[in-house]
N, C-alpha and C positions, 0 to 999 in steps of 0.2 A: 034234234035228237043227238047230233054229233057233239054239240056244246055240252049236253048233259053228260055224255060219256067222259068228256075231258074233265069235268068237275068231280067225277067220281073216282078219279085216280087216287090211290093211296099215296101219302106223302112220305118221302124218304130223305132223311138228313145224313149226309156223309161227311165225316171228319177225315180230311185228306192229307193234312200237313202240306205236302207239295201238290200242286195242280198245274196244268198247262197255263202259261207257256214254259214253266220250269221243265228242265230236261231229266229230272229224276225218274228212274224207271217206274217207281210206284205211281208217280204223277201221271205218266203216260198211260199206264194200265187203268188207273181210276178214271181218266178222261174217256177211254174207250168203253169202260164199264158203265159209267154214268150215261153217256150218250146212247149206248146200246140198250139201256133199260128205260129210256124215256117213254116208250110205248106203254110201259106197265106202271111207272111211278112218276109223280111230280117231285123233282129232285132239287135239293139245295146242298151246295158244298160249302163247308167252312175250311179255309186253308190260309196259308201265309201269302203275303204279297210275293211276286216273283223274286226269289232270292237264293236259289239253290247253289249258285256260285259263291255266295257270301256277300254279294253286293246288292243294294236296293236302288232301283231307278228313282230319279228325282220326283217323278210324278206320283210315287207312292210314299213320300216322306212327310206329307203335310197333315194327314189325318190318321186316326187310330184304325178305322174300318173303311173299307171300300166295297161298294156293291156293284156287281157286274152281271152280265148274262152272256154266256158263250154257247152257241149252238143249242139253245133251249134249256141249258142248265143254269140255274140261279147260283150265284157265287157271292159269298161274303169273305173278303180278304182281310187279314190281320197284319198290321205293320209290326215288324220285328226288327231288332237291332242287327246291323251288319256283323259278320263274323269271318274268322279265318279258319279254314279246314284243318290247319295244323295247330290251332290253339284250342285246347280243351275248354278253358274257361269261357272264351267267347262263344263257343258252340253251345255250351250249357246254358248261357244267358239267352241265346237265341231260341233254344228249345223251350225253356221255361216261359219266355214271353209268348210263344205260340200257345202253350198249354193254358195259361191263365186268360189269354186273349180269346181262346176258343170257348172257355167257360162263359165269358161275358157274351160272346157272339151268339151263344145258344139262346139267350133271351131275345135276340133280334129276329128269330124265326118263329113262326106260329106253331100251331098244333102239328105234331108229327106222329105217324103211325109206326115208322121204323127208324131206328138209328143204326148206322153202320160205321165202324171205325176199323183202321188197320193198326198193325203193331209198330207203326212208326209215328212219332219217335218212340224208342224202346220204353216199355212200361207205361209211359204217359199216354200213348196211343190207346191202350186198352182202358185206362182209367177215365179218359175223356169220354169214351163210349158209355161207360157205366154212368157217368154224370148226365149224359144226354138221355139215357134210359130213364133215370130218376126224374129229371126235370120235365121231360116230355111224356112221361108215362107211356113209353113206347117199347116195342120189342127191340132187342139189341142183338145185332149180328157182329161178331168179332172175327175179323179176317186176319189170321196170323201169317204174315209174309216171312217173318224171321222170329224165332224163339229167343227171347232174352230173359234171364241173364246168360243162357247157354252160349249164345254167340259171343258175348263179351268175354266169357271164360275161355272159349276156344282159342281166341287170339291174344289172350293175356292183356286185354285193354285195362282190366282192373283185377287186382288180386285181394281186394279188401273183402274178407269173408262175411263181415257184418252187412256191408252194402249189398253184396251178391245175394245173401239170404233174404234181405228185405225186398230186393227186386223180384225174386222168385215168388215170395209171398204175395206181393201186390199183383203180379201177372196171373197167378193162379186165382186170385180174388176176382180179377176181370173175367177169366174163363168161367168161373162159377156163376157169375152174375149174367153172363151172356145167355140168350135164348138159343143161340146156335154159334158154334165155333167153326169157321171154315179155314182149312189149311191147304197148302198148295203142293204137297208132295206126299206120296205113300209113306215115305220114311218119317214125315212129320206127324202122321197119325200115330205112329209108334211112340214118338216123343211125348205127345199129348197124353197117351195112355200111361206112360212111365211116370209122368209128373204126378199122376193121381194113383200110382201103383195099381192100376187096373180096377180101382173101386170108385164109384160115383164119378165116372168120367163124363165130362160135360157132353151134351148133345153136339155132335160134330159131323162134318162132311169134308171130303177131299175133292177139290176142284182145281185142275191145272191152271196156271197162268197161260198166256197165249201170245200169238203174234197175229196181226191182221195180214193174212196171206195175200190179200189184194194190194197191200202197200209194200210188203217185202217179198220179192219174187226173183227168180234167176234171170240174169241178163247176159247177153253175149259179151265176150271179152272186148269186142270192138265197139261196144256201146259208147256213144260220144261222151257222155258224162262220166262213165267209168274211166275212160281214157284220160279225160281232163283231170279227174281226181288223182290218178297216178302221176300225171305230168306235174301237177301242182306240188306234190310232195316228193318228187324225184324217185318214183318207184317203178318207172318204166323198165321193162325187160328184166324184172326181178320175180323170183318166186316169193310171194308175200305171205308171211305167217302173221296173222293179225290178232290183236286183242282189242275188242271193242266194248267199252263199258266203263264202269266206275273203277278208278285206280285206288282201291281202298285196302283196308287191313285184312280183309277176309279171303284173299286170293293167293297169298304166298308169293307175290310177284317179285319181291326183293330177292328171294332165294332162286327163283327161276331165271333172274338176270345172270346169275353165275353160270347157268347152263347156256344161256344165249351167248355169253362171252366166248365160249368155246368155238363159236362159229364166226368170230369177228373178222377172220380173213377170207370168208366166203363172200365174194362180190356178186354171186348169183342169187343170193337170198336176202330178203329184207324183213326185219321184225318191226311191225308197225303197231303202235299203241294209240288207239283213238279214244279220247275221253279225258276226264279230269278226276281228281280225288286227293285224299289226304297224303298219299305217299308218292304222288307224281314227282315232286321236287327231288325226292331221294333217288328215284329211278333216273331222272335226268342227270343228277350229279354222278351216279354210277356210270352212265353212258360217257360222260365227259372225262371222268377219271381214267377209264380204260380205253378211251378213244374208239368207242364202238360205232364206226361209221355206217354200219348197216342197220342201226336202230333209229327209228323215227318216231317222234311224238307229234300227234295231230289233235287239234281241239275237237270238242264235241261237235257232231254234225247235226244240223237242223233235221227234224224228223222227216221232212220232205226229201232230204238228201241222203238219208240213212241207207236207202236201197242201193245207192251207187257206191258208198264206202264199203258196205258189206260185200258187194259183188267184186270189189277190187281185191279182196283177200282170196288167196288160193286155198288156204287152210286157216281155221280159226281156233284160238285157245278157248277152252271152257274149263275153268279151274276153280278150286276151292282149297282153303287151308285145311289141315287136319282138324277134326272136331266139328266141322260144319254139317256133316251128314245128319239129317233129321232136324236140323236147325234152320236151314235156308236152302232155297233152290235157285241156282243161277239162271235167271230168265234169258240170259244172252243165248242159251242153247236154241231157243225158239227162233231167234233172228237168224242164226247160222243155218238152221234147217230151212227157214223161209227162203234164204238166198241160195239154197241147194249147194252148200259147201261142206266139205269134210271137216271133222272135228279132231283137234288135238286136245285130249281131255286128261285132267289130273283130278280125280275124284275118288272118294271113299267107296268101297263096296257097299251096295245097298242104297246108296244115295239116289234120289229120284232122277237126276239128270243122267247118272251113270246107267241106271236101269233102262232108260230110253235109248242111250247110245248102244248098249249091249244088245238090246232087243232088236234094234234096227241095223246094227253093224254099219253105222254112218261115220265111224272114225276109229281111232285108236285111243285106248285109255289105260292109265296106270294109277297107282296109289299116291297120295300126297307124300312128299319126302323121298320118293324113289327117283332121284334126279338122274341116275345113270340110265334108267329106262326112258325118262323124258328125252334125254339126249339121243337115245337109240330110235325113238319114235320120230324125232325131227329128221334124223338121217334116213329113215325109211320113207318118209314123205318126200324128201329131196330125190331119192332114187326113183320114186314112182311119179314124179311130176310129169304132166303131159300124157299120162296113161289113162286107160279106161277105169282102172281101179279107183282113182279119186273121183272120177265122174259118177261111177255107180254108187259110191258112198253118199255123195250129195243127193242123188236121186232117191235113195232109200230114206234119207232124212226128210226130204220134202214130201214124199208119199205118206210118211207117218204123220207129219204135221197136218196135211190136208184132211186126214181121217180123224185125228184125235186132238189137235192143239190149235184149232181155229177159234177166232173171236166168237163166232156165232154159237159154236158148241158150248163154250164155257159160260157165255153170258146167259144163254137159255137156262143153264143149270143154276146160275145165281138167282135169276128171277124166281124159279121154282122153289129154291131153298128159302129165300127171304119170305115169299108168300106163305110158305108152310109153317112159319113160326107162330 
C-alpha cells in the first residue's frame, strides 16, 4: 500500500538555474523548497553544474549533462562555460548556455504534471518554463523573484529602449502563459498588476520567501564559533555593522561606502562585508584608496556556518537601490531576523522588506539616497550599543519571523498553490 502511494505522487519539474552546492540565494531557497515538497511531489531539478563563483570544478568539465540525486531530489546538471562576474559578455555566454542546455535537458525527463521556473536568469527563466509547459503538456507555475526588465532599468545596467521593450514583452508573455504566477512581496503584486494595467492580470499569489528558523537562530556572544569567527577576521571588541549577501548592483553599496568613510577614524566599530559579487573589487579598491582600516571583506560562508557569521554582527544592513521597490525583495532580512539582530535599512516606502521592518520595529529605516540619514542611523546605533533597545529590536524581528516567515509556513502554501493549478 505504501509503495502504491509513492507511485501516485504527481511529478514536478523545476528549472532552478543554480542549485546546491552553489551559494546563490535562489539556489538555497529552491533546495529547501524542493526537499520540503517531496512528500507531495516526485521532483526533478534542471540546473547548471556548480558555478556561481564563475569557476567550474574539474569533475564537471568532461560531459554535457550530469545526473545526480541529493536528499531524494533528482538532478540534471548542465555544463556551462566559466565566466567573470565583471565581464558582461562572459556572463551572457554562460546564461545562454544554460538556457539552451535546459531546453535539451527537458527531453531527458519523462512525463511531468507540473513545471516550475523562477525569474532567473532574467527573462530566460520564464521562457524556459513556457518551453517546459509546452513540451510536457504540464501546468506551469512561474515564480518571480525579481521583475525584469524593471530591475535592469532601476540600476541602469542597460539603457537600450529596444532591448528593454523586448525584455518586457517576453516576460509578460511568460506571465500570460503561466497557470499561476507567484511573487514574493506585496509590492510585487502591484507591479504585476501595473504591467497589465489592471486588465487580464494573470492568476497570481503572494508567498514570502523564508529562512529555516531551526538553522538560523540567536546565539550568545560567547559562543565558541562566533568568537572564532570574530578572531579570524580581527573583529574582536568591535561593534560590528555587517552586510551579508551578494555584493551586486542592486544595493547602492558604492555610495554607502562614502558614508562608511566618515567613520574611518572610529576604532570601536567595524564594517564587515560577507559575500561576493560583481562590485566587490570596486569596494575593495575604495577601501584601499581611502585606507579604511575598519572595513573588512569576508568570503561567502558555508551554509552550515552562516548562523555563526550572522550572529557575529551587532547590526545588519538591509539595503536596496532606488527603483527596486516592487521589483525585488532582499531575502537577507529573513536571516537577520533569524539571528535576532537589529536592522540598518535603506529601502523605499512600501517595499516588502520595509513594511516588515516598520510593522515589527526591528530596526531603523530611511530612503535610498538619504545618505545623511544613513550616517545619523549609524551614529544612533553606536550610541545605543550594549543597551536593551537593540536587544528588543532583535527579539521583535525574531518573533515576527517565527509567526510569518518560516520555511514550513511558506512551503505549505507552495504545495497548495501548485496543486490548485
